[in-house]
N, CA, C and O atoms as a GROMACS GRO file, in nm:
protein
  380
    1MET      N    1  -0.741  -0.598   1.166
    1MET     CA    2  -0.851  -0.505   1.180
    1MET      C    3  -0.803  -0.367   1.131
    1MET      O    4  -0.692  -0.325   1.163
    2TRP      N    5  -0.884  -0.302   1.057
    2TRP     CA    6  -0.851  -0.172   1.002
    2TRP      C    7  -0.926  -0.064   1.079
    2TRP      O    8  -1.047  -0.073   1.096
    3PHE      N    9  -0.854   0.036   1.125
    3PHE     CA   10  -0.915   0.142   1.205
    3PHE      C   11  -0.945   0.267   1.123
    3PHE      O   12  -0.993   0.367   1.177
    4ASN      N   13  -0.916   0.263   0.993
    4ASN     CA   14  -0.945   0.373   0.902
    4ASN      C   15  -0.872   0.501   0.940
    4ASN      O   16  -0.927   0.610   0.929
    5ASN      N   17  -0.748   0.487   0.983
    5ASN     CA   18  -0.663   0.603   1.004
    5ASN      C   19  -0.520   0.562   0.972
    5ASN      O   20  -0.490   0.444   0.958
    6CYS      N   21  -0.433   0.659   0.961
    6CYS     CA   22  -0.295   0.627   0.929
    6CYS      C   23  -0.203   0.722   1.005
    6CYS      O   24  -0.248   0.816   1.071
    7VAL      N   25  -0.075   0.695   0.993
    7VAL     CA   26   0.024   0.776   1.064
    7VAL      C   27   0.033   0.915   1.002
    7VAL      O   28   0.040   1.013   1.076
    8GLY      N   29   0.033   0.924   0.872
    8GLY     CA   30   0.044   1.053   0.805
    8GLY      C   31   0.186   1.080   0.761
    8GLY      O   32   0.282   1.032   0.821
    9GLY      N   33   0.199   1.157   0.656
    9GLY     CA   34   0.330   1.185   0.596
    9GLY      C   35   0.427   1.256   0.688
    9GLY      O   36   0.546   1.224   0.691
   10ARG      N   37   0.377   1.353   0.763
   10ARG     CA   38   0.466   1.429   0.851
   10ARG      C   39   0.515   1.347   0.970
   10ARG      O   40   0.625   1.370   1.020
   11ASN      N   41   0.436   1.253   1.014
   11ASN     CA   42   0.472   1.173   1.132
   11ASN      C   43   0.532   1.037   1.097
   11ASN      O   44   0.566   0.959   1.186
   12TYR      N   45   0.546   1.010   0.969
   12TYR     CA   46   0.588   0.876   0.929
   12TYR      C   47   0.725   0.841   0.983
   12TYR      O   48   0.744   0.731   1.035
   13TRP      N   49   0.822   0.931   0.971
   13TRP     CA   50   0.958   0.901   1.017
   13TRP      C   51   0.962   0.882   1.168
   13TRP      O   52   1.039   0.800   1.218
   14PHE      N   53   0.881   0.957   1.241
   14PHE     CA   54   0.874   0.938   1.386
   14PHE      C   55   0.821   0.797   1.417
   14PHE      O   56   0.871   0.730   1.507
   15PHE      N   57   0.721   0.754   1.342
   15PHE     CA   58   0.667   0.620   1.358
   15PHE      C   59   0.773   0.515   1.326
   15PHE      O   60   0.792   0.420   1.402
   16PHE      N   61   0.842   0.532   1.215
   16PHE     CA   62   0.943   0.435   1.173
   16PHE      C   63   1.056   0.426   1.276
   16PHE      O   64   1.099   0.316   1.311
   17VAL      N   65   1.102   0.540   1.323
   17VAL     CA   66   1.208   0.541   1.425
   17VAL      C   67   1.158   0.475   1.554
   17VAL      O   68   1.235   0.406   1.621
   18SER      N   69   1.034   0.496   1.588
   18SER     CA   70   0.981   0.437   1.712
   18SER      C   71   0.973   0.285   1.702
   18SER      O   72   1.001   0.217   1.801
   19ILE      N   73   0.936   0.230   1.588
   19ILE     CA   74   0.931   0.084   1.579
   19ILE      C   75   1.072   0.024   1.574
   19ILE      O   76   1.094  -0.085   1.626
   20VAL      N   77   1.166   0.093   1.513
   20VAL     CA   78   1.304   0.045   1.513
   20VAL      C   79   1.361   0.051   1.655
   20VAL      O   80   1.429  -0.042   1.699
   21ALA      N   81   1.333   0.159   1.727
   21ALA     CA   82   1.381   0.172   1.865
   21ALA      C   83   1.316   0.067   1.956
   21ALA      O   84   1.382   0.013   2.044
   22THR      N   85   1.189   0.038   1.934
   22THR     CA   86   1.122  -0.065   2.012
   22THR      C   87   1.184  -0.201   1.987
   22THR      O   88   1.202  -0.279   2.080
   23PHE      N   89   1.217  -0.230   1.863
   23PHE     CA   90   1.284  -0.357   1.832
   23PHE      C   91   1.421  -0.363   1.898
   23PHE      O   92   1.457  -0.465   1.957
   24ALA      N   93   1.496  -0.255   1.889
   24ALA     CA   94   1.629  -0.253   1.950
   24ALA      C   95   1.620  -0.272   2.101
   24ALA      O   96   1.701  -0.344   2.160
   25TYR      N   97   1.523  -0.209   2.164
   25TYR     CA   98   1.506  -0.222   2.308
   25TYR      C   99   1.470  -0.366   2.346
   25TYR      O  100   1.526  -0.420   2.442
   26SER      N  101   1.378  -0.427   2.274
   26SER     CA  102   1.340  -0.565   2.307
   26SER      C  103   1.457  -0.660   2.285
   26SER      O  104   1.472  -0.757   2.359
   27LEU      N  105   1.540  -0.634   2.185
   27LEU     CA  106   1.658  -0.715   2.160
   27LEU      C  107   1.759  -0.701   2.274
   27LEU      O  108   1.814  -0.801   2.320
   28VAL      N  109   1.783  -0.579   2.319
   28VAL     CA  110   1.878  -0.555   2.427
   28VAL      C  111   1.831  -0.623   2.556
   28VAL      O  112   1.911  -0.685   2.626
   29VAL      N  113   1.703  -0.611   2.588
   29VAL     CA  114   1.651  -0.672   2.711
   29VAL      C  115   1.660  -0.824   2.703
   29VAL      O  116   1.701  -0.888   2.799
   30ALA      N  117   1.622  -0.881   2.589
   30ALA     CA  118   1.629  -1.027   2.573
   30ALA      C  119   1.773  -1.076   2.584
   30ALA      O  120   1.798  -1.179   2.648
   31LEU      N  121   1.867  -1.006   2.524
   31LEU     CA  122   2.008  -1.044   2.534
   31LEU      C  123   2.059  -1.029   2.677
   31LEU      O  124   2.136  -1.113   2.725
   32HIS      N  125   2.018  -0.925   2.745
   32HIS     CA  126   2.059  -0.904   2.884
   32HIS      C  127   2.009  -1.018   2.972
   32HIS      O  128   2.083  -1.069   3.057
   33VAL      N  129   1.885  -1.059   2.953
   33VAL     CA  130   1.829  -1.170   3.031
   33VAL      C  131   1.907  -1.298   3.003
   33VAL      O  132   1.942  -1.371   3.096
   34ALA      N  133   1.934  -1.323   2.877
   34ALA     CA  134   2.005  -1.445   2.841
   34ALA      C  135   2.146  -1.447   2.899
   34ALA      O  136   2.189  -1.547   2.956
   35LEU      N  137   2.218  -1.338   2.886
   35LEU     CA  138   2.355  -1.332   2.936
   35LEU      C  139   2.362  -1.332   3.088
   35LEU      O  140   2.452  -1.392   3.146
   36ALA      N  141   2.267  -1.266   3.153
   36ALA     CA  142   2.268  -1.259   3.299
   36ALA      C  143   2.235  -1.395   3.361
   36ALA      O  144   2.278  -1.423   3.473
   37SER      N  145   2.160  -1.478   3.290
   37SER     CA  146   2.123  -1.607   3.348
   37SER      C  147   2.242  -1.702   3.359
   37SER      O  148   2.236  -1.798   3.436
   38PHE      N  149   2.347  -1.678   3.286
   38PHE     CA  150   2.465  -1.764   3.295
   38PHE      C  151   2.546  -1.738   3.421
   38PHE      O  152   2.631  -1.820   3.458
   39LYS      N  153   2.523  -1.627   3.488
   39LYS     CA  154   2.598  -1.590   3.607
   39LYS      C  155   2.526  -1.622   3.737
   39LYS      O  156   2.566  -1.577   3.844
   40VAL      N  157   2.418  -1.701   3.730
   40VAL     CA  158   2.334  -1.726   3.846
   40VAL      C  159   2.373  -1.858   3.912
   40VAL      O  160   2.409  -1.954   3.845
   41ASN      N  161   2.364  -1.859   4.044
   41ASN     CA  162   2.384  -1.980   4.122
   41ASN      C  163   2.254  -2.061   4.118
   41ASN      O  164   2.155  -2.023   4.182
   42PHE      N  165   2.253  -2.170   4.043
   42PHE     CA  166   2.129  -2.246   4.026
   42PHE      C  167   2.094  -2.332   4.148
   42PHE      O  168   1.987  -2.392   4.151
   43GLY      N  169   2.181  -2.338   4.247
   43GLY     CA  170   2.151  -2.412   4.368
   43GLY      C  171   2.049  -2.342   4.456
   43GLY      O  172   1.982  -2.407   4.536
   44ASP      N  173   2.036  -2.212   4.442
   44ASP     CA  174   1.941  -2.134   4.521
   44ASP      C  175   1.805  -2.136   4.452
   44ASP      O  176   1.793  -2.092   4.338
   45ASN      N  177   1.701  -2.188   4.522
   45ASN     CA  178   1.568  -2.200   4.461
   45ASN      C  179   1.508  -2.065   4.424
   45ASN      O  180   1.440  -2.053   4.322
   46GLY      N  181   1.534  -1.962   4.505
   46GLY     CA  182   1.482  -1.829   4.474
   46GLY      C  183   1.540  -1.776   4.344
   46GLY      O  184   1.470  -1.712   4.265
   47GLN      N  185   1.668  -1.802   4.324
   47GLN     CA  186   1.732  -1.758   4.200
   47GLN      C  187   1.677  -1.835   4.081
   47GLN      O  188   1.660  -1.779   3.972
   48LEU      N  189   1.650  -1.963   4.100
   48LEU     CA  190   1.598  -2.045   3.991
   48LEU      C  191   1.461  -1.995   3.944
   48LEU      O  192   1.435  -1.990   3.824
   49VAL      N  193   1.376  -1.958   4.037
   49VAL     CA  194   1.244  -1.904   4.001
   49VAL      C  195   1.260  -1.774   3.922
   49VAL      O  196   1.191  -1.753   3.823
   50LYS      N  197   1.351  -1.689   3.966
   50LYS     CA  198   1.374  -1.563   3.894
   50LYS      C  199   1.425  -1.588   3.753
   50LYS      O  200   1.384  -1.520   3.659
   51ILE      N  201   1.513  -1.685   3.737
   51ILE     CA  202   1.567  -1.715   3.605
   51ILE      C  203   1.459  -1.771   3.513
   51ILE      O  204   1.451  -1.734   3.396
   52VAL      N  205   1.375  -1.860   3.566
   52VAL     CA  206   1.267  -1.917   3.484
   52VAL      C  207   1.173  -1.805   3.438
   52VAL      O  208   1.134  -1.800   3.321
   53LEU      N  209   1.136  -1.717   3.530
   53LEU     CA  210   1.049  -1.605   3.491
   53LEU      C  211   1.119  -1.512   3.392
   53LEU      O  212   1.056  -1.461   3.299
   54SER      N  213   1.247  -1.492   3.411
   54SER     CA  214   1.322  -1.407   3.318
   54SER      C  215   1.327  -1.468   3.179
   54SER      O  216   1.314  -1.397   3.079
   55TRP      N  217   1.345  -1.599   3.171
   55TRP     CA  218   1.348  -1.665   3.041
   55TRP      C  219   1.211  -1.662   2.975
   55TRP      O  220   1.202  -1.653   2.852
   56ILE      N  221   1.104  -1.670   3.052
   56ILE     CA  222   0.970  -1.657   2.995
   56ILE      C  223   0.954  -1.518   2.934
   56ILE      O  224   0.901  -1.504   2.824
   57ILE      N  225   1.000  -1.416   3.006
   57ILE     CA  226   0.995  -1.280   2.954
   57ILE      C  227   1.080  -1.268   2.828
   57ILE      O  228   1.041  -1.202   2.732
   58ALA      N  229   1.196  -1.332   2.828
   58ALA     CA  230   1.284  -1.328   2.710
   58ALA      C  231   1.216  -1.392   2.589
   58ALA      O  232   1.229  -1.342   2.477
   59VAL      N  233   1.145  -1.501   2.611
   59VAL     CA  234   1.075  -1.567   2.500
   59VAL      C  235   0.963  -1.477   2.446
   59VAL      O  236   0.945  -1.465   2.325
   60VAL      N  237   0.888  -1.416   2.537
   60VAL     CA  238   0.783  -1.323   2.496
   60VAL      C  239   0.842  -1.208   2.416
   60VAL      O  240   0.787  -1.168   2.314
   61LEU      N  241   0.956  -1.155   2.463
   61LEU     CA  242   1.022  -1.047   2.390
   61LEU      C  243   1.074  -1.093   2.255
   61LEU      O  244   1.074  -1.016   2.159
   62ALA      N  245   1.118  -1.218   2.246
   62ALA     CA  246   1.164  -1.269   2.117
   62ALA      C  247   1.049  -1.277   2.017
   62ALA      O  248   1.065  -1.241   1.901
   63VAL      N  249   0.933  -1.323   2.062
   63VAL     CA  250   0.815  -1.326   1.975
   63VAL      C  251   0.776  -1.184   1.935
   63VAL      O  252   0.748  -1.157   1.818
   64PHE      N  253   0.774  -1.094   2.033
   64PHE     CA  254   0.742  -0.954   2.008
   64PHE      C  255   0.842  -0.894   1.908
   64PHE      O  256   0.803  -0.822   1.816
   65GLY      N  257   0.971  -0.924   1.928
   65GLY     CA  258   1.074  -0.875   1.836
   65GLY      C  259   1.055  -0.928   1.696
   65GLY      O  260   1.075  -0.855   1.598
   66PHE      N  261   1.016  -1.056   1.684
   66PHE     CA  262   0.990  -1.114   1.552
   66PHE      C  263   0.877  -1.041   1.482
   66PHE      O  264   0.886  -1.012   1.362
   67LEU      N  265   0.771  -1.012   1.555
   67LEU     CA  266   0.658  -0.939   1.496
   67LEU      C  267   0.699  -0.798   1.455
   67LEU      O  268   0.659  -0.750   1.349
   68ILE      N  269   0.777  -0.732   1.539
   68ILE     CA  270   0.818  -0.595   1.507
   68ILE      C  271   0.915  -0.593   1.389
   68ILE      O  272   0.909  -0.501   1.307
   69ILE      N  273   1.005  -0.691   1.379
   69ILE     CA  274   1.097  -0.692   1.265
   69ILE      C  275   1.019  -0.712   1.135
   69ILE      O  276   1.058  -0.658   1.032
   70ASN      N  277   0.910  -0.787   1.140
   70ASN     CA  278   0.825  -0.800   1.021
   70ASN      C  279   0.758  -0.667   0.986
   70ASN      O  280   0.746  -0.633   0.868
   71LEU      N  281   0.716  -0.593   1.087
   71LEU     CA  282   0.658  -0.460   1.063
   71LEU      C  283   0.762  -0.366   1.004
   71LEU      O  284   0.731  -0.287   0.914
   72ILE      N  285   0.885  -0.374   1.054
   72ILE     CA  286   0.993  -0.289   1.001
   72ILE      C  287   1.021  -0.325   0.855
   72ILE      O  288   1.037  -0.236   0.771
   73ILE      N  289   1.027  -0.454   0.825
   73ILE     CA  290   1.052  -0.498   0.687
   73ILE      C  291   0.940  -0.451   0.595
   73ILE      O  292   0.966  -0.407   0.483
   74LEU      N  293   0.817  -0.460   0.642
   74LEU     CA  294   0.704  -0.411   0.561
   74LEU      C  295   0.720  -0.263   0.532
   74LEU      O  296   0.699  -0.220   0.418
   75HIS      N  297   0.757  -0.184   0.631
   75HIS     CA  298   0.768  -0.041   0.609
   75HIS      C  299   0.892  -0.004   0.527
   75HIS      O  300   0.890   0.098   0.457
   76ILE      N  301   0.996  -0.082   0.534
   76ILE     CA  302   1.110  -0.061   0.443
   76ILE      C  303   1.065  -0.088   0.300
   76ILE      O  304   1.100  -0.013   0.208
   77TYR      N  305   0.987  -0.194   0.281
   77TYR     CA  306   0.932  -0.224   0.148
   77TYR      C  307   0.843  -0.110   0.099
   77TYR      O  308   0.852  -0.069  -0.016
   78LEU      N  309   0.758  -0.060   0.188
   78LEU     CA  310   0.669   0.050   0.149
   78LEU      C  311   0.748   0.175   0.113
   78LEU      O  312   0.714   0.246   0.018
   79LEU      N  313   0.854   0.202   0.188
   79LEU     CA  314   0.940   0.317   0.155
   79LEU      C  315   1.008   0.297   0.020
   79LEU      O  316   1.015   0.390  -0.060
   80ALA      N  317   1.058   0.176  -0.004
   80ALA     CA  318   1.129   0.149  -0.130
   80ALA      C  319   1.037   0.158  -0.251
   80ALA      O  320   1.079   0.201  -0.358
   81THR      N  321   0.911   0.118  -0.234
   81THR     CA  322   0.816   0.121  -0.346
   81THR      C  323   0.731   0.247  -0.347
   81THR      O  324   0.643   0.262  -0.432
   82GLN      N  325   0.755   0.336  -0.252
   82GLN     CA  326   0.684   0.464  -0.241
   82GLN      C  327   0.532   0.443  -0.236
   82GLN      O  328   0.456   0.505  -0.311
   83GLN      N  329   0.491   0.356  -0.145
   83GLN     CA  330   0.349   0.329  -0.123
   83GLN      C  331   0.312   0.367   0.019
   83GLN      O  332   0.396   0.374   0.109
   84THR      N  333   0.186   0.392   0.037
   84THR     CA  334   0.134   0.406   0.173
   84THR      C  335   0.080   0.270   0.216
   84THR      O  336   0.061   0.180   0.134
   85THR      N  337   0.056   0.256   0.344
   85THR     CA  338  -0.002   0.131   0.394
   85THR      C  339  -0.139   0.108   0.333
   85THR      O  340  -0.174  -0.004   0.298
   86TYR      N  341  -0.214   0.215   0.320
   86TYR     CA  342  -0.348   0.204   0.262
   86TYR      C  343  -0.342   0.155   0.117
   86TYR      O  344  -0.418   0.067   0.078
   87GLN      N  345  -0.251   0.211   0.038
   87GLN     CA  346  -0.236   0.167  -0.100
   87GLN      C  347  -0.195   0.020  -0.106
   87GLN      O  348  -0.246  -0.056  -0.189
   88PHE      N  349  -0.104  -0.020  -0.019
   88PHE     CA  350  -0.059  -0.159  -0.013
   88PHE      C  351  -0.175  -0.252   0.019
   88PHE      O  352  -0.191  -0.356  -0.044
   89LEU      N  353  -0.256  -0.215   0.118
   89LEU     CA  354  -0.368  -0.300   0.157
   89LEU      C  355  -0.476  -0.305   0.048
   89LEU      O  356  -0.538  -0.410   0.027
   90GLN      N  357  -0.499  -0.194  -0.019
   90GLN     CA  358  -0.598  -0.193  -0.127
   90GLN      C  359  -0.551  -0.283  -0.242
   90GLN      O  360  -0.632  -0.354  -0.302
   91ARG      N  361  -0.422  -0.280  -0.273
   91ARG     CA  362  -0.369  -0.366  -0.379
   91ARG      C  363  -0.380  -0.511  -0.341
   91ARG      O  364  -0.416  -0.595  -0.424
   92LYS      N  365  -0.350  -0.544  -0.216
   92LYS     CA  366  -0.361  -0.683  -0.169
   92LYS      C  367  -0.505  -0.730  -0.169
   92LYS      O  368  -0.533  -0.848  -0.194
   93LYS      N  369  -0.596  -0.638  -0.140
   93LYS     CA  370  -0.738  -0.673  -0.136
   93LYS      C  371  -0.788  -0.711  -0.276
   93LYS      O  372  -0.872  -0.800  -0.290
   94LYS      N  373  -0.736  -0.645  -0.379
   94LYS     CA  374  -0.777  -0.673  -0.516
   94LYS      C  375  -0.720  -0.804  -0.567
   94LYS      O  376  -0.776  -0.866  -0.658
   95GLU      N  377  -0.608  -0.848  -0.510
   95GLU     CA  378  -0.543  -0.972  -0.556
   95GLU      C  379  -0.609  -1.094  -0.506
   95GLU      O  380  -0.566  -1.205  -0.538
   0.00000   0.00000   0.00000
């Protein structure tokens, strides 16, 4: 869906840094969940429920991270080709 607005030239780097930071944060949280689950006593039912919920969150973050890394790759491409998102979408629309 197109909202007919854009980040703008002055705010572009802030946007780019924010999506990179969001990806890094989701990666750190997912890794923390994965590593912390190896230290849990699985005999305790309460701990098992927490681990299952944590792994569900880790999977959601992995999907989220995958989507954000695609957004980062798109914007690296746009920076390399010196295009705006609007120009990119208009070119794709014509193809």
